[in-house]
C-alpha positions in Angstrom: 55.0 90.4 268.5 53.8 93.3 270.4 56.1 97.1 269.9 56.9 96.5 273.5 58.5 93.3 273.3 60.4 94.6 269.9 61.9 97.3 271.5 62.9 94.9 274.4 64.5 92.5 272.2 66.4 95.5 270.3 67.8 96.9 273.9 68.6 93.4 274.8 70.7 93.0 271.5 72.3 96.3 271.7 73.9 94.7 275.0 75.5 92.1 273.6 76.3 94.1 270.2 80.4 94.7 269.5 81.5 96.5 266.6 84.4 94.7 264.7 86.3 97.0 262.7 88.8 95.5 260.0 91.6 98.4 259.0 94.2 98.8 256.8 96.6 101.4 256.7 94.3 103.9 258.4 95.0 104.5 262.0 94.2 108.3 261.6 90.9 108.0 259.5 89.9 105.5 261.9 90.4 107.6 265.1 88.8 110.7 263.7 85.7 109.4 262.1 84.8 105.9 262.9 86.9 105.9 266.6 85.2 109.5 267.2 81.4 108.4 266.0 81.9 105.9 267.7 82.3 107.5 271.2 79.7 110.3 270.5 77.4 106.7 270.5 78.4 106.3 274.1 79.8 102.8 272.8 81.4 101.2 275.3 85.6 100.6 274.3 85.2 96.8 275.1 82.8 96.3 272.5 84.8 97.5 269.7 87.5 95.6 268.0 89.8 96.6 265.5 91.2 94.5 263.0 94.9 94.9 261.7 97.1 92.5 259.9 100.1 92.6 261.4 102.8 93.7 263.9 103.9 96.7 262.3 100.0 98.2 261.8 99.4 96.7 265.3 102.1 99.8 266.8 101.0 102.3 264.1 97.1 102.2 265.3 98.0 101.8 268.6 100.2 104.8 268.7 97.3 106.8 267.0 94.4 105.7 268.7 95.5 104.4 272.1 96.3 101.2 273.7 92.3 101.1 275.3 90.5 99.3 272.7 91.3 96.0 271.6 93.1 95.3 268.7 93.8 92.0 266.9 96.1 90.7 264.7 94.6 88.9 261.6 95.6 88.8 258.2 95.9 90.9 254.9 93.5 90.3 252.4 90.0 91.5 252.2 88.4 88.3 252.0 90.7 86.6 254.1 90.1 89.4 257.2 86.5 88.6 257.0 86.5 84.4 257.5 89.6 85.4 259.6 86.8 87.0 262.1 83.9 85.4 261.4 86.1 82.1 263.1 87.6 84.9 265.9 83.9 85.1 267.0 
């Protein structure tokens, strides 16, 4: 594989890359740190998925982060949400 082939594959993979963020009770930090960084890197909002534990968390995250993000109500618990994310995609 040439350097050109590698670069081509790498940039094509960026077209299909999704940013999956499991988060629990930290909407302000998520907005100030993670989402601001992704915005600075010109990541499309269509490629960002934020997984929250329940409807109560969803309301808080929408209030602090905005409605333009893709929020997914999943499940509580680290290993449970990881499994949920794997099944989601």
